[in-house]
C-alpha positions as CSV (number, residue, x, y, z in Angstrom):
1,M,32.4,12.9,-8.6
2,V,30.2,13.4,-12.4
3,H,27.7,11.4,-10.3
4,K,28.3,13.4,-6.3
5,N,27.4,16.4,-9.2
6,Q,24.3,15.1,-11.1
7,E,22.9,13.9,-7.2
8,K,23.4,17.3,-6.3
9,D,21.9,18.9,-9.7
10,E,18.4,16.2,-9.0
11,D,18.5,17.0,-5.3
12,Q,17.5,20.8,-6.6
13,L,15.8,20.1,-9.3
14,M,12.8,18.3,-7.0
15,V,13.3,21.3,-4.3
16,Q,12.7,23.7,-7.2
17,R,9.4,21.2,-8.8
18,V,8.1,20.7,-4.7
19,L,7.9,24.5,-4.5
20,E,6.0,24.1,-7.5
21,L,4.0,21.9,-6.2
22,Q,3.2,23.9,-3.6
23,D,2.1,26.3,-5.2
24,W,0.3,24.8,-7.6
25,T,-1.7,23.0,-4.1
26,K,-2.3,27.0,-2.4
27,T,-5.0,28.0,-5.6
28,Q,-6.8,24.3,-5.3
29,S,-9.0,24.6,-3.0
30,Q,-10.7,21.5,-3.1
31,L,-7.6,19.7,-2.0
32,P,-6.6,19.2,1.5
33,P,-4.8,22.2,3.6
34,N,-0.7,22.4,4.5
35,I,-0.3,19.4,2.9
36,S,4.1,19.0,3.9
37,C,6.5,18.6,1.6
38,T,7.5,15.8,2.4
39,L,3.8,14.1,0.8
40,L,5.1,16.5,-2.2
41,R,8.1,15.4,-2.7
42,R,6.7,11.4,-2.2
43,F,4.1,12.5,-4.8
44,L,6.8,14.1,-7.1
45,H,9.5,10.8,-6.9
46,T,6.6,8.5,-7.9
47,T,6.1,10.4,-12.1
48,R,9.9,10.9,-11.6
49,G,9.4,14.4,-11.7
50,D,6.7,15.6,-14.2
51,L,4.6,18.7,-12.7
52,A,1.4,17.6,-14.8
53,A,1.3,13.8,-13.8
54,T,2.3,14.7,-9.7
55,Q,-1.3,17.1,-10.4
56,R,-3.0,14.2,-11.5
57,L,-2.0,12.2,-8.9
58,M,-2.6,13.7,-6.7
59,E,-6.1,14.5,-7.4
60,H,-7.0,10.9,-7.9
61,N,-5.4,10.2,-4.8
62,Y,-7.5,12.8,-2.5
63,G,-10.2,11.5,-5.2
64,L,-10.4,8.1,-4.3
65,R,-10.2,8.6,0.0
66,N,-13.0,11.0,-0.1
67,K,-15.2,8.8,-2.1
68,H,-14.3,6.0,0.6
69,A,-13.8,7.6,3.8
70,Q,-14.4,3.7,5.4
71,I,-11.0,2.9,4.4
72,F,-8.7,6.4,4.3
73,I,-10.4,9.1,6.4
74,E,-13.4,6.8,9.4
75,R,-10.0,5.1,11.4
76,D,-7.9,4.7,14.3
77,P,-4.7,2.8,15.0
78,L,-5.3,2.2,18.1
79,D,-9.2,1.3,17.8
80,A,-9.7,-2.1,19.0
81,S,-10.4,-3.5,15.4
82,S,-7.2,-2.6,14.3
83,Q,-4.8,-3.7,17.0
84,Q,-7.5,-7.1,17.0
85,L,-5.5,-6.9,13.7
86,L,-2.0,-6.0,14.5
87,Q,-2.5,-9.2,16.9
88,V,-2.9,-11.1,14.1
89,A,-0.4,-10.1,11.6
90,D,2.7,-8.1,10.8
91,L,2.7,-5.7,8.6
92,V,6.2,-4.1,8.8
93,P,8.6,-2.0,6.3
94,L,12.0,-3.6,6.3
95,P,14.8,-1.3,7.4
96,G,17.4,-0.7,4.7
97,L,17.2,-0.8,1.0
98,T,18.3,-3.8,-1.9
99,P,21.4,-3.4,-4.4
100,E,19.4,-1.9,-7.2
101,N,17.8,0.7,-4.1
102,N,14.0,-1.0,-3.9
103,K,11.8,-1.1,-0.1
104,L,11.0,-4.7,1.2
105,L,7.9,-4.7,2.7
106,F,6.7,-7.6,4.5
107,Y,3.2,-9.0,5.3
108,R,2.3,-12.3,6.6
109,L,0.3,-13.7,9.2
110,I,0.9,-14.5,13.5
111,D,-2.5,-16.0,14.4
112,F,-3.1,-19.0,11.6
113,D,-6.9,-18.4,13.5
114,A,-9.3,-17.5,10.5
115,D,-12.3,-16.4,13.1
116,K,-10.3,-13.5,14.3
117,F,-9.0,-12.9,10.9
118,N,-11.1,-8.8,9.9
119,F,-9.8,-8.7,5.9
120,T,-11.0,-4.5,6.1
121,A,-9.4,-4.2,9.3
122,G,-6.5,-5.2,7.6
123,I,-6.9,-3.0,4.6
124,K,-6.8,-0.1,7.3
125,V,-3.8,-0.7,8.8
126,F,-2.1,-1.8,5.8
127,F,-2.5,2.3,4.4
128,M,-1.8,4.1,7.8
129,V,0.8,2.3,7.9
130,A,2.1,3.6,4.0
131,D,1.1,6.8,5.3
132,C,2.9,6.9,8.3
133,R,5.6,6.0,6.9
134,F,5.0,8.8,4.0
135,A,4.8,11.4,5.9
136,T,7.9,10.7,8.5
137,E,10.1,10.0,6.2
138,N,13.6,11.7,6.0
139,D,15.9,10.4,4.0
140,T,17.7,12.5,1.3
141,R,17.6,9.7,-1.6
142,M,14.1,7.6,-2.1
143,S,14.1,4.2,-2.8
144,D,13.7,3.8,-7.2
145,G,11.0,1.5,-6.0
146,E,8.8,-1.0,-4.0
147,I,8.9,-4.7,-4.0
148,P,5.8,-5.8,-1.2
149,I,6.5,-9.5,0.4
150,F,3.8,-11.7,0.9
151,D,3.8,-14.6,3.7
152,M,1.3,-16.8,3.1
153,A,2.3,-19.2,5.9
154,G,-0.9,-20.2,7.4
155,Y,-3.5,-18.1,5.2
156,T,-6.6,-20.8,5.0
157,L,-9.2,-20.9,2.7
158,R,-11.0,-19.4,5.5
159,H,-9.6,-16.6,5.4
160,L,-10.3,-16.4,1.9
161,T,-14.1,-16.6,2.7
162,K,-13.7,-13.4,4.8
163,T,-13.0,-11.5,1.8
164,V,-14.9,-8.2,2.1
165,L,-15.3,-7.7,-2.2
166,S,-15.7,-4.0,-1.5
167,S,-12.8,-3.8,0.3
168,L,-10.8,-5.9,-2.2
169,R,-12.1,-3.6,-4.5
170,V,-11.2,-0.1,-2.8
171,Y,-8.2,-2.4,-1.9
172,M,-6.6,-3.1,-5.4
173,K,-7.5,0.4,-7.2
174,F,-5.8,2.9,-5.4
175,V,-2.3,0.5,-5.4
176,Q,-2.4,0.7,-9.0
177,E,-4.1,3.6,-9.8
178,A,-3.0,6.0,-6.2
179,H,-0.9,5.1,-5.0
180,P,2.2,7.1,-4.4
181,V,4.7,4.6,-5.1
182,R,6.6,3.2,-7.5
183,L,6.3,-1.1,-7.4
184,K,8.8,-3.0,-8.9
185,E,7.5,-7.1,-8.1
186,V,5.4,-8.5,-5.7
187,H,6.7,-11.6,-3.9
188,V,4.3,-13.9,-3.0
189,L,6.3,-17.4,-0.4
190,N,4.7,-20.0,0.5
191,C,2.6,-20.9,-1.7
192,P,-0.6,-23.2,-1.3
193,S,-1.6,-26.3,-3.1
194,Y,-5.5,-23.8,-4.0
195,L,-4.2,-21.0,-5.2
196,D,-5.6,-21.1,-8.0
197,K,-8.7,-20.9,-5.8
198,V,-6.8,-17.5,-4.3
199,L,-6.2,-16.4,-7.6
200,T,-9.9,-17.0,-8.6
201,V,-10.9,-13.5,-6.1
202,V,-8.2,-11.2,-6.5
203,K,-6.8,-11.5,-10.3
204,P,-10.0,-10.1,-11.7
205,F,-9.5,-6.8,-9.8
206,I,-5.2,-7.1,-10.8
207,K,-4.6,-4.4,-14.1
208,S,-2.8,-7.1,-16.6
209,E,0.8,-5.4,-16.4
210,V,1.0,-5.3,-12.4
211,F,0.5,-9.2,-12.6
212,K,3.1,-9.5,-15.2
213,L,5.3,-8.1,-11.4
214,I,4.1,-11.8,-9.2
215,H,6.3,-14.0,-8.0
216,F,4.8,-17.4,-6.6
217,H,6.8,-18.6,-4.5
218,L,6.4,-22.9,-3.2
219,P,7.3,-23.3,0.6
220,N,10.6,-23.6,1.5
221,A,11.7,-21.8,-1.9
222,E,15.0,-20.5,-2.5
223,T,13.7,-18.3,-5.8
224,P,13.0,-15.1,-4.1
225,F,16.5,-14.7,-3.0
226,K,17.4,-14.3,-6.5
227,H,15.2,-11.3,-6.5
228,F,16.5,-10.1,-3.2
229,P,19.1,-10.1,-0.5
230,R,18.1,-13.3,2.5
231,S,19.7,-10.5,4.3
232,M,17.4,-8.1,4.5
233,L,14.7,-10.2,5.4
234,P,13.8,-10.5,9.2
235,E,15.8,-13.0,11.8
236,E,13.1,-15.3,11.4
237,Y,13.7,-15.9,7.7
238,G,17.2,-16.3,7.9
239,G,18.0,-12.7,7.4
240,Q,19.5,-9.9,9.4
241,A,17.1,-7.4,9.7
242,G,16.1,-8.4,13.1
243,K,13.8,-10.0,15.1
244,M,10.6,-9.8,13.3
245,S,8.6,-8.5,16.6
246,E,11.4,-5.8,17.4
247,L,10.4,-3.7,13.6
248,K,7.0,-4.2,14.4
249,Q,7.4,-2.8,18.1
250,Q,9.4,0.9,15.4
251,W,6.3,0.5,13.7
252,M,3.6,-0.2,15.9
253,Q,5.2,2.8,18.1
254,L,5.1,5.1,15.1
255,L,1.4,4.5,14.7
256,K,0.8,5.2,17.7
257,E,2.4,8.8,17.4
258,Q,1.0,10.1,14.3
259,R,-3.3,8.7,15.1
260,D,-3.2,12.5,15.3
261,Y,-2.1,13.4,11.9
262,L,-3.9,9.7,10.7
263,M,-7.3,11.2,12.4
264,D,-7.3,14.5,11.4
265,G,-9.9,15.5,8.8
266,Q,-8.2,18.2,7.3
267,N,-5.1,16.3,6.3
268,W,-7.8,14.0,3.7
269,Q,-10.8,15.5,3.2
270,L,-11.9,17.6,-0.2
271,N,-14.0,20.2,-0.2
272,K,-16.9,19.0,-0.9
273,A,-18.3,22.1,-2.8
274,K,-15.8,21.4,-5.1
275,K,-15.4,17.8,-8.2
276,V,-12.5,16.8,-8.4
277,S,-14.2,13.0,-10.2
278,N,-16.1,13.1,-13.0
279,S,-19.2,11.9,-12.6
280,S,-20.1,10.0,-16.1
281,N,-16.7,7.8,-15.8
282,S,-17.1,6.4,-12.0
283,S,-21.0,5.0,-13.0
284,S,-19.5,3.5,-16.1
285,N,-16.9,2.1,-13.7
286,R,-18.9,1.4,-11.4
287,R,-21.3,-1.0,-13.1
288,S,-18.0,-2.7,-14.1
289,S,-17.0,-3.1,-10.7
290,T,-20.6,-4.3,-9.5
291,S,-20.3,-6.9,-12.6
292,T,-16.6,-8.0,-11.4
293,A,-17.8,-8.3,-7.3
294,A,-20.6,-10.7,-8.9
295,S,-19.3,-13.0,-10.6
296,V,-16.3,-13.4,-7.2
297,A,-18.9,-13.7,-4.7
298,H,-20.7,-16.0,-6.2
299,G,-17.1,-18.7,-6.7
300,L,-16.7,-17.9,-2.9
301,K,-19.8,-19.0,-2.5
302,N,-18.9,-22.1,-4.1
303,L,-16.0,-22.3,-2.2
304,E,-15.1,-26.5,-0.6
305,I,-13.4,-25.8,2.7
306,D,-13.0,-29.1,5.1
C-alpha cells in the first residue's frame, strides 16, 4: 500500500513538473511551438524530474538537431534511402521491460551485402524510430533506463569502410549528450575477430563513462543473459517476444503513421533569430572533432580488407 501511495505521489509530482515545463517552453520563443506533454514528460523523466537539467537537455537537443538538420530535420521515413536501409537492417524496440524495469532495443543487419549499406541512412532511421517512440509512448510508468543490443553478425570490414565520420560524430555526440534516455548498458553480440579495428574507428567518439557500460560478447555466448532475460528477445534468438519480422513491421507501420510528425519542421526547427549555443564553445568543439576525425580517417584508409 505504501509503495502504491509513493507511485501516486511521484505521478502527481511529474504532472506538476510537466505543467511547469510547459509554461517555461511558452516563454522560450526559440523553441518549436506546441511540444507535446508526452515528449516533455520524456525529457523530465530522463533527468529524474530536475526542471533546470531538463531545460538544458531540451535546449541542447534542439540545438544539435538544427545544427545537423541533414540528419534530424531533412528526413522522410518513406524515401528511397530509408526504405533501402530498412531492407538491410532491423532497428526494433522490443516489447516489455526487464525485471530491472529497463527497455531493450535491438539492432542487426539482415542483408550482409556491404554495397547496400548506407551508414548515414542508418543514423537517420535510428533517430526517426526513437522520435516515433517518444511521441507515442503512453505507458503509465516509463522504463527506468534503456539497453541497446547490437548484433554484429554479418558485419564485415567492408561495412566498416562505409562509415561516414561526420555522421558518426553527430550520432555519438547526440546519444551521449542530448538523447532523452537513461543509458544503462550496451551489449554487442557476435563480436568478430577484427573487433579491434572497429573500435579504432568508433572508440575516439565514445566518452569513457559510456564505454564502461559496453559489454562485448563472443558468438554463441551465454553471457548476455546475465544482464537480461533471453525470453525478452525475438524467437530467432531463443526468446518469446515474437518473430523479428512481425515486430519490425509494427514499427515500420508506426513510421508511416508518424511521417507527417517527423517531417514537419515546426516540430523540430528553432527560431533562427535566437541563439541557443555558445559560438566559442562550438568552434572549440569543431577543432577537437576535426582532429579526431582526421586520425580515424587515416585509420580507415589503412584497413586491409580481404
